[in-house]
N, C-alpha and C positions, 0 to 999 in steps of 0.2 A: 514516530518513525513511519515514513510512508515510502512505498516501493514502486519501482518501475517494472512493467511487464511488457512483453511483445505479443502482438496478436497476429495470428496467421489465418488466412482464409481467402475465399474467392472474392470477397468484398473488401479486402484489405487495401488501404491506400499507401501512398509513398511513405517510406520510412522517415520519421521525423527524428533525426539523430541530433542530439545536443552538440552544438559547436563549442568546444572547450579549448582554452589555450593551454596546451600541454608542452612542457619543457622536457625534452629527452636529453638526459645528461650523459648518454652513452658517448664515450670518446672525449668527454670534457674532463678537465682536471678538477678535482674537488677543491674546496677552499684551502688556501695555504695553511699548512700545519695540521690538517685534519685528514682522516681517512674515512671515506664513505663507508658506512656500516653495511654489513650484509643483511638484507631484508627482502622479504617477499610477502605481499599482502594484497587483498582485494579491498578497495575503498569505494563505498556507495555514496553518491552525492548527486543532488539534482536529478537528472533523468538518465544517469549513466552509472556504470560500475567501472572502476579503474583498476587495472592490474599492474602493480608496481613491482619491479625487481631491481635490486641494487647490489653492487659488490665493489671491490676495490677497482674494478675495471670501468665502472660507470653505472648509469641508471637507464632503465628502459620502462616506458609507460605506454600502455594502450588502453583504449576505452571502447565500450559498447553499450547499447541500450538493453541491458540484460539484468534480470533479477535472480540472484543466487542466495542460497542459505546453506549454512554448514550444520550438519547433524552428525555428531560423533566422528568427525574427520572426513565425512562424505559430503561432497558438494551436490546440491540439487538445484536445478533450474526450474523456475515457475513461469508458465506462459499460458496464453489463451488461444483458442481457435474459435472462429465465428462461422455462422451459417445463416441461411435465410433466403429471401427472394423479394424482388420489387415488381409491382404491377402499377398500371396507370392510376389506380385508386386504392391500392393496398400495399402495405409495407410490413414485412416480417423480418426480424433479426434476433438471433440468439447467440449466446457466447458460452463456451465451456472452459473450465479451469483445469489445468494439467500440471503435473510435475514430472521431472525425469532426473534420475541420478546420472551425473555426467559420464560415468563409466559404463552406462547401460544404454542399450538401444530401445528399450521399452519405456513407454510413458504410462503414468498412472492418472486416471481420471479422478480429479478431486471434487468436482461439482458440475452438475448439469441439471437443467430443468426442461422437461419435455413439453411444457405448455405451448411454446411458440411453434414448434414443429407439428404438434397435433392440430393447432389452429390453422396452420398453413395447409396441411393435408385436407382438412375439412373445407377450407375456402376454395382450394383447387377443385375439389369434387363438386362444389356448388357453382363454380365458374369455369367450366372446361374450355371455353373458347378464349379466355384471357391469355395473353402472351406476356412473358416477363420483359422488363425493360432494363436498360442500363441505368443504374442508380446515379451515375455521374452525368447523364444527359441533361441538357438545359430545359427540356420540356416535361420533366417529371414533376407532377403536382407537389407543392410544398405541404399541403394539408390533406392527405388521403383520408377517406372516410373510415377505412379499416387500418388500424395500427396495432400490431402485437410485437412488442420489443421486450427484451430483458437485458440487464446490464450487470456486470460484476465490478465492484470497486475493491481493489486491494488496499487495505488500510495499514496492516502491520505484518511483519514476519519476524518471528523470534525462534531461531533454531528450528525445531521440528514442526512448529505450529504457525499456520498462516491465518490471519484474520481478514475477513472480507464481508461485504454486504452484497446481497442479491436483490435487485429491484425488477419488478415485473409490471408492465403497463399493457393492458389488453383492452382495446376498444374495437369490437367487430360490428360493422354496420349490419343491423338486422339480426344479429346473433345473440349469444348469451349475455347476461349482465356484465357490465364493465368490471375488470379486475385491476386493482392498483394496490400493490403490496410490496413491502420490503422487510428484510430480516438480516440480522448479523450472524455470522458463522465463524467457528474455529475448526480447522481441518488439519490433520496430520499429513505433511507432505510426503511421508514415506508410504502411506497406505491408503489415503483418502478417508480414513476413519474420522468421524466427527465426535470428539470426546465430550462427555458431560463435564460440568464444572467439578464434580467430585473426583473425576479421574485426573484432572489437572492439579487440584489443590488438596485433595483428601476430603473425606466426608464432613468432618467437623468444621474445617475452614470454609468449605462450600456452603454449608448451612448458615454460617455467620455472614458471609458475603451476600447471600440471597436475602437474609433478613435486613441487612443494612441497605441493600438496593431498594427494597420495597419501602423502607422508611424514607430514603432519599427521594423516591418518586412522590410519596405523599407530601413531603416537605416542599418539593418543587411545585407541584400542582397547587398546593395551598398558597404558596407565594404568588403564583400567577393569578389566582382568584383574588387575592388581596390587592394586587397591583391593578387588576381590572376594575375592582370596586372603587379604587382611589382615583380613577380617571385616566389611567394609561390606556390610550387607544389601541396600541398593539396588544397589550395584555387582554383588553376587553374582547378583541377579536379572537384571541387564542382560547379564552374561557369557553367559547361556544363549542370547541372541539375536545375539551379535556375528558369528557366522559367516554370518548372513543378509545382512549389510550388504556390498553390492558397489558399489564406486566407479563412478559414471556421469559421464563427462567432460562430458556435455551437460546435467547437472542442476545448473545454477549460476545465480547472480543477481548483479546489480551493486548495490553499496552504497557508502556514503561514510564515511570516518573523518576527522574534522577537516577536512572539505571536500575531501579527496583521495580518488581512486577506489580501490575495493577489490572483490574478487570473493569471493562466499560460496557454498559448495557444500552441497547437501542430498544426503545419501547414503541411499537407500532401503533398507529392510530389512523384516523381518516377525517376528512373534511365533510361538510354537509353534502357536497356534490360527489362524494366518493373518492376524491383525490387522496392518495396515500400521504400520510404525514409520519414523521418520526420525531420522537422526543429522546434526547441524548442525556443520560444521567452523567454527572461528574465521575471520573474514574475513582475506583475504590482500591486502596492499597491492600495487598494480601501478604500473608506469610510466604517467605521465599521457598518455593519447591526445589527439590534436588536438581531437576533438569534446568533450572534457571542459572545455575552457577556458570555453565558454559556460555550462556547467552550474555551475561553481564559483561564478559570480556570484549564482546563485539560492539558494545554501545558507547556512544560518545560521553566524555566527561567534561562538562563545562566549567570554566573558571568562575569564581564568585562574581566577578563583574561582567561576565558574558563576553569578554573580549577575545576569548579563544576556546577551542575545544580540542581535546587531545585523547590519544590512545597510547598507553604506556606498555612497552614490551621490555624484556630484560636488556637487550643490547641497544635498543633505540626507542624513540617515541615519534609518533606522527602527530603533528599539530596543524590545525586549520584556523586561520584568522579571518573573520568576516570583513567585507568591505564596508565603507561608511554607509552605503545604502542597504546593506544586508543582502544584496542579491547574489554575491559571489563569495567564494572562500579561497584564500591563498594557502595552499597545502605545502608543508615542508616536512622533511625528514631530519630528525635530530639524533645525534649520537648521545649516549647517556654515560655518565661518569662524573669525574671531578668538574666542577663548574668552569674551571679555567681551561679545560680541554674540550668542552662542549662545542660542537659545530653543527650547522644546519645547512641543508641543501634544498633548494626549491624543487617541488615535484610537479605541480600543476595549479592553474587557476580554474576553478570549477564553479558550476552553479550551485547555490545553496538550496536546501539545507544539507547537512551531513547526516548520514543514517547509521552505517555500521562499518566496521573494519574486521575483516576475516584474515587472521594470520595464516600464512601458508608455509612458514618456516619452522614451526614447532608443533608437531613434527614436520619435516620438510616433505614437499611433494615428491612422489616418485615419478619416473619418466612417463608411465602410463597415465597417471592422473594429470600431469602437465599437458600431455598431448590431448587428452579429453577436454581440458579447459580451453586450450587453444582452438579446438574445433568449435566449441560452443561460442567463443567470441567471434570467430570467423562467420559462423552461421547467423548469429544475431545481427551482425553488421551488414551482411549481404542480403538477407531476406527482406522482401517488401513486407511492411507491417505497420504497426501503429504503436507509438510509444504512449502508454497510458499511465496516469498517475491518479491516485485517489487523494482527496483532501478531506479533512475533518473540520468543517466550519465551526469556529469557536469564537465567542462564547454563546452561540445561538442554539439552545436545546430543542426548540420547536421549529421545524422547517419542513417544506414539502419534499417528499421523496420523488414524486413524479417530475419528469423533465429536468432533473438535475444534470448539470454538465459533468460528463464522465471524465473528460480530459482536462484536468486542472493542474495548476502548480501546487505543489505540496507545501505543507508547513510543518514545523517541528511540533511534537506532541505538546498540548497545553500544559502550563505549569500547574502544580497542585493547588495553588491559590487563585486560579482563574475564576472569575465570577460565574455562578451557576445559572443566572437568569439572563435572558436576552432573546431577541427575535430577529429573524432575517427574512427578507423577501428573496427567495431563490430564483 
């Protein structure tokens, strides 16, 4: 499950809104002999969230590049803000992660790293005569000697918890040693608190998971060494960096495998030149914590032959069928009941993959919550910003962190039987 976020700030570019083919059934008669079921839900797919409302009078659908999550009936929006400056031979850019309950005017800071802004202040002090430049100008150097950037990649959101990676690249001409590092985090969208694994899973389960993760790392590095010794050129190149990978029990994320919870670890390392690397361990299944029960209902359920994905609700179900090339999904709303009385109504053709469905009809939204949701959709669509998506390259456990493309098309979480060994040139 990968998510879309919007980025706000002085350096934001034009909003890249996903163009989707949306059918509005409002005013159209449903299929003969059927009654359009009453339904209201948020459907996240591709780079957008779709707000679908249907009744006997018809169907209304709207979309926006917005990331939402539901926590105990409260909707939270997750977004980023950016800051920094550009000079003829220096570039500084940083990003902060925020959340906001839709019925609140206050935002909660989830994550920020002060490294970039501290480096910018020091650089300005050392170069008082330098003037900022427009980063979109044609004459801006492509390879400034000083570059201090950080990035945040949203990987997953499961109810109250968001998983992301923070990447820092700092090369200051004539300054301190280069810094290139990355780490995976889990943060509570309600408070910004970063829970320990024991808080999420309980002490005994957390201990088991950490033991299994260390064993997985040992097995993975041993396999890479054997592959390198057998003549695999890529493995041989990776062997030179293996001693730099040190297991960090706090560098983990939450993911899902077939709607069940799992934990995935990112193990940081470095190349001989100091370039940051990351080794990704295969996800480890965990015992289901109490808070996961509400999350499971939002996750897609794939058919055995992967021909469709669905979310079942009491009076209706939502079904998405992928196109032949797997690039899009045909979304339909189906009534539930006797097979002879089942009907379906097209909702939208959207970009793949499908992420989550948040039901808004059980319990139903009140007028204040619906108004807050409408304002959030309006703002997300109108603001200049940047649609960002994180991808988890699979099955490549060793890859560079530095210079990764932040804005990528997402993929569905890897299956449990995905091969654990592989390399990629990022």
